[in-house]
N, C-alpha and C positions, 0 to 999 in steps of 0.2 A: 699325875703331875710328872713333868719331865725335869730331871735335874741335869746339870752339866756333868756329863760322864766323859771321862777321858777316852778318846777314840784312838789314841796312839799317835795322832798327828799334832804337832805343836800349833798353837793358834796363829803364829806368824808365818806359817807355811800353807795355810788354806788358800784355795783359789780366790775367795772373796777378799781376803786380806791382800793378796798379791795384786789383784785388780785395782783395789782402792789405792794401794801404794803407787802403782803405775800411773793412775789418774792424777794423783797429787804431784808426782814428778813432772808429768807433761804440762799440767796447768801452771806449775811454778816456772817452768822454762818459758811458757808463753807470756807470763806476766813479766819476766825479766826482759824478754825480747821487746815487748811493748814499751817498757820503760826506757830501754836503750833507744828505740825509734823516736820516742817522745823527746829525749834529750838531744839526739842528733838533729831532729827537725827544728827544735828551738834554737840550737846553736847556729844552724844554717840560716835561719831567718834573721838572727841578730847580726850575722856576718854579711848578709847581702845588703847591697846598697839600695836605699829607698828610691822609688821612681818619682821623685819630686822634680818639679820644674827647676831649671837652673836659674841663677840670678841674672844671667845675661839677658838683655832686652831682646825681644823678637822684632823683626822688621817685616812690614807688609807694604809693598811698593805698589802704587797706583800706576795705571797706564798713562802715557804722556797726554796731557790735556784733560785728564779726568779730575772731577771735583767731588768732594764729599758734600752731599746735599742735606743729609740728616744722619744722626747717630743715636742709637738706643743701646741700652744694656739690659741683659737678663742674667740670672745667676750663671756664671761661667761662660757667658757669651757676649760678644760685641757685635752689634748689627749695624752695618754701614749701608746707606743708600747713596749710590755713586752715579754721577752722570758722566758719560764718556761721549766721544764724537760719534760713536755708532749707536748709542741709545743709553738706557739706564740699566743698572744692575743692583742687586742686593747681595752683599757679602756677609756671611756669618762666620765669625772668627772665635776660636777657643781662646779664652783669656789665660788659661793655664800654660799653654805652650805656644800660642801665636799661630797655630796652623789654621788654614782655611777649612771650615767644616762643610759649608754649603755655599753655592752661588746660584743666583737666579738672574738671568739676563733677559732684557727686553730690547728688541731692536727699534731704532727710530723709524717713524712712519716715512714711507717714500713719498717724495713730493709728486703731486698730480701734474699731468702734462696738459 
């Protein structure tokens, strides 16, 4: 049976004790840095302006002589079927910001000679 025999080296100066103490210091520093990063990230999110649409109405102008033939809505989209002098088109508009998302054009048939 082995008993704790004094070896002449104090317990707080053994290599295992020093390694454990260093590990605790490093991990504590990492935890503090992570908490600081979390607080800074949260504050920067709170301080940033939201990317919400403004209250100003958006304008979508049709070509001269164009007429809206049909209109449909989908979540977040307005779909317009438009007849122009050159043919028909379908315009898909984002309702959040009023920008044209997609446009499909069909030209009018050419008259036969």
